[in-house]
N, C-alpha and C positions, 0 to 999 in steps of 0.2 A: 340393817343388813338386808340382803335379799332372800327369797324364797327358794326352796327347793320342791320340785314336784316328782313324786314316786309313782310309777305306772307299770302295772303288769302288762307283759308284751305278748301274752299267749292268751289261755282261756282260763286264767286265775290259777291259784295254787302254785305260783311260780317262786314263792319263798319271800314275798315282799315283807312279811312281819319280821324275819330275822334282818333284813336289809334296813327295815324302819328302825329296828332296835339298834343297828349299827350307826346309822346316821343321826338317831336321836341322841347319841352322846355328844355330838357338836352342834345341837340345836336348842333351842330356848323353849319354842312351841312346836307341838306335834298335832296336826289336826286332820281328822278323817273328814274327807269331802264327799264321799258317795256310799250308797249301800247300807245294809243294816247288819243284824246279827246273824246273817246268811253266810257272813265272811269267817274265816277260820285262819287266824294268824298264831303260828307256833313258834315260840321263842324259848331255847335252851340257855339257862344260865347256871352253869356248873352242873349240879345233879338235879336241879329244879327245871321243870318244863312248865311253861306257861302257856295255856291255849286261850287266845284272846278272841272275841268275836265282835265286839262293838267297841270297847274301849280302845284307844290308840296305843300301840307298842311302846310309845314313848313313856307311858305311865311307869315302866321299871327302871326309870331314871329319876331320881329324886328331884333334880333342879329343873325338870321339864314340866310344862303345863300342858295339858292336853285339851283338845277341842273336839267336840262332836258338832259339825257344821250344820248349815241349813240344807245342805245336799243330802244328808244321812235321813234314814227312817228309823224311828226308835220303838222298841217293845219295852215299856216301863219295867214291866216284870222281869223280863229277861236281863235287863240293864242292871237293876238292883241285885239280881242274883249273882251277875258278874262282878258288880262292886264287892259285894260281900264275901265271894270267893277270893278276891284279891287282898281284902283286908285280912282275912284269915291266914293268908301267905305271908303277911307282913309287909304288905305294899300299902303305901300312903294314897288313899283316894278321897281327899277331902274336896269340898267346893272351890278350894283354893289350887287345886291341882287339876280337877276336871271340870270343864265348861260345856254346858249344852246349850246349843242355840235356841232361842224362842222360835225360831222359823223352821226348825226341823220338824218333820211329820211324824205322827204316832201311827204305830202299827197296832190296830185293835184286834181283840178275840174275832171279830167279824170278818177281818181280813185274813186271819188264818183259816177259818173255815172256807171262805171263798176260794182261796188258793188250792185247798185239798179239792173242793168241788171241781174247780177248773181242771186240775190235772186228771182227776178221774174221768171226767167227760172226754178228754182229748184220747183216752186210751193209748194205744200203740203210738200216737203222734204226740204223747206228753214231751213237754220241754225239758223236765227232769229238775224242776226248781227244788229248793230246800224245804218247801212247804211251811215257810215261816212268815207268809204273808206280804212278802216285799212287794211282789207285783201289784196286788190290789191296793196297797197302801200309796204307791207311786201313782197308780190310775185314779184314785181318789184325789190325789194332789193336784195332777194335771185336768180332772173334771171338776176342780173347785168346790170339793165338797169334803176335804179332808180335815183332819183335827191337828192343829200345830202344837208343839211342845209348850208355847207359852201359855196356852190355856189350862196347863196344870197348875198355874199360879192360883187360880181359883177352882178349888175342889168341885164346887157345885156347877160351875160353868163346864168343867171337863167332864163331870158325870153326866150331865145332861146331853152333851154331844157323843158321849160314849153309847148311852142308851140308844140315841137316834140312830147311830151307826149300826148298832146290832140289830135294832128292828127293821132296818131298811135291808139289811143282808138276809134276814129271816124270809122275806118275800120271795128272794131268789132262791135260797136254799130249799124252801118249800115246793117251789115249782120245779125243782131237779129232784124232788122226792128224799130230801135230806132233812134230818130232824133239826127243829128249831133250835136256836140257841136261848138259854135262859138269861135275859139281860142283867137281873139282879145277881145271879150267880157268878157269871162270867166277868161282870164288870168289877166286882169287889176288890179283887187282888191288884186290878190296874189303878183303882181309886187310891189304894193304900201306897202303892209305888208312886204315884204322881204326888202325894204329900211329901215323901221323902225325897223326892228329886226337885222339889220347888228351889232349895238353896243353890242348886247347880246351874240354873237358867240364867241366861245372859244374853244380849245381843252381840254374837261372836263376830259378826262382820266389823263393828265397831271396835270390838276388842283387838282382832287381829291386825286391822289398819293401825290402831295406835302402837301396838308393839312393833310393827314394821318400822313406822316412824321413829321409834325410840332406839332402833338398831338391832332388834331381835332376830335370830335367825329361825324362820318358820319352816318346818318340813310338812309337807302335804301328802298324806298318807292315804292311798287309794285302796279299794276292794276289787275283787275279781279282776279281769283283764281285757285288753284291746278288743279282742273278738267276742267279748260279751257285752261290748257297748250297744246301747239301745239304736245308735243310729250309724255306727260303724262295724258293728259286729256280723256274726251269721245270722241275721234276722230271719225268722222269728226265734231262733235258739239263742236268746239273749237275756240278760238282766234288764232291770227297768231304769236304769240310771246310766250315767257317763263316767265310767272310770279310766278316762283318757285326760291329757293334760288340760284340755278346756274345761272339762268337769269339775277340775279343782277350783278354777276361777269362779265359775258359777255357784259351785257347791259350797264356797267359803265366803265369797263377796269381796274379793281384792282384784286390782287391776293386773295386767301382763307384764308392767313396766318393773314389778318387784321380782319377777322370775328370773333367775340367772342359771339354773341348772335342772335338766329334766332327766331323771334317771329311769331307765327302762329295765326291767327285772325279767330274766327269761331263764328257764331250765336248760341244761345241756342237752335235753331231750324233750319230748312233747307229752302232755297229758290232758286229758279233759274229763269232766264229769257231766252226766246227763246226756240228752240227746243233741243231735246236729252232727253234720259231717265233720270228719277229721281224717283228712287224706293220707296221712302217714301212719294211721293206727295199725298196730302189730296185734298178733295173736299168737297163742302157744307160748312156747319155751322163751323167746326173746321178750316178749310182753311181761311175762312172769319175772323175768330177770331184772327188768326196768322198775317194776311194781313193788317188789319185795313180797315178804310173806305177811305184813301186817303185824309182825310181833314188836316192831320199834314205831316211835311215833314220827319217825322221819320216812317210813314207808308210804307208798302211794294210796293212801286211803283217806277220805275227806275227813278234815279236823271236826266240821261242823256235822255233817251226815254219816261218817264211817262208811261211806260207799266207796268201793275199789275204783280207782281212776282208770280210764282208758289210757293205755300208753303207746307210744310210737316214736319214730325217729324224729330228730329236729326238723322243723319246717321253717326253712329261711323265707319262703313266700311270706308267711304270717309275720316274722320278725321284721323283715324288709317293710311291710304294710305298717306295722305298729310304729316302727320308727319315724316313717313319714306322717302320721296322722298326730303323733304328739311331739315330734321334733326333739327327739333324744339327743342329748348332748354327750350321755355315755350309757354302757350296758353294764349290768351286772349279771354274770352267768353263774346260776346256782347248780348244786349237785353233780359237779365235774367228777367227784369221786365214784359216783354211781356207774360211770361209764368205764371204770377201770375193769380189765379182764376180757372186754371185746376184742376179738381179733382184728374187726374192721367195722368202721362206724359209717353210717349213711346221712346225709343231709339232702333234704328235699330242696333243690335250687329253683325248680319251676313246676308248673302244672302243665300237663298234656289234657286238653279238653277238645273233644270232637276233631282229633288230629293237629290242634293248634298248641303252641306252647304260649304260656304267659308267665311273667315273673311276679304277678300281683294277683290277689284274690279276685275271682269273676265277680260280677254284679248280681247275679241271680241264684238262688238257692238251687235251681235245677242243674245249673252249670256246676256249681260246686260239688254236688252229688256225683257228678259224671268226673270230677277231677282225678287224674292218676299223677302222682308224684313223679318227677324227673329226678333221680338220685344222683348224687356225687358221692363217690365212695372214697373214705380216707381211712389210713391205716389207724388201728387201735393201740393200747398200750396195756401192759400187764401190771405194772408197778402200782402199789397201794399208794395213793397221794394224800390221803387223809392227815398225814403229818407234816406235809410240805407247807411253808409260809413264805417261801421266795420263789417267785415266777422262774428264776434261772434254774432252779431245781427240779422243775416239772419234766417230766419225760418230752423228748422233742416232739413226739406225736400228739401230746397234750397241747403243746404249744401252737403246733400247727393247726390244730383244731379250732382253738380259741381265735388265732388270726385269721382263719377262712370265715368264721362267724362274722367277725367284725367287718371284714371285705364284703361279705354278702348282705349287710343290712347298712353299710355306709356308716357305722358307729363303733367309736373305739370301745373296745372291753377294758374297763379299767380294773375290775375286780371279779374275782371267780372264789366261789365258796367250795371247800372240799370236804364239808362236814356239817353236821348240824350245831355245834358249838359256836359261841361267840368269837373265839379266837381262829377259828378255821377258815380263814380267809387270806387269799392271796392277791396281792396288788401289782396289777401288770404295769 
């Protein structure tokens, strides 16, 4: 059977975790293809709320095998902590259910220290990273001096590489007036974690291709979103990997002939964490209404960082672009219930930059910073839609909103979520 690729259509935090959980029910393999534990995927199952950072969302389905592909970066200590937490919650996370690519790269204590130092040095121009060492780990990967997960199979080899990485980072840290890391002390927990992760290691490209040939349905789960892609995002305010459909192929190691479905995920409005332009950003009461109070897990505060997200009206310029870059076959629109109670809703259909209008993001950061949204206003609705399960029962204004989104990004909206629970989905 073919593969499905799941892609965030905005700046991340679109609700990919709960969509992955839904799609995992009809999948045999769920594979993460990019990013690290900077991701925060929240899945509600009844009264239980699971906050996943690196382990794929499919782990909550007993029949599914989960994969951490070669495109991911892994902090062994944090991964062990996440595995232990899931086991304590009654989730089966054995080496038969979770497979780690020997070609994935390792996030070291040095990478975390360098990440913090880099953001501090940037000052007001900080990118807004999660400070988990993601960027420096990818930098070492492309610089051909990273540590691959396969090295954990030999604890001695892994320890030597880890010490060397820390000592090299200390040169940079000392130059910036930052205290050196103690290689022995900081590496110990990583070495212990590596010993425990050895049974999980495998050539995942070989594994996934074999499963595809056997007829398995593979779900490729991304992290972050299109506008954070290192090539196609708002550079330099981006992540260090490729969370687009193309990234799934390189991040897992199989060919495009297997892909028959590319599912884009977008909120019914826009959110962003960290630095970088956001043309539709709102402030004041409207932003607070979209964000929520932070009292509930579904409010707009980062799963990983806890930071309040910047909120704004839906940006169709972004969605149109994301659909083009990844070739969406369908779109899932999440958090439609949050829009209940607004008298009117706005959608940015274009940007105005220096007197000219464009329907796609500009190519330079300077232009994007000057972009003014061109809005289309649609009527809102007052009904609480969280209990609706049939598209025909949605308020007419909600159905018009959904259809307009589909028209503007030239992609059918097949599913909308009207709440955080597994069953709060409406199929259009």
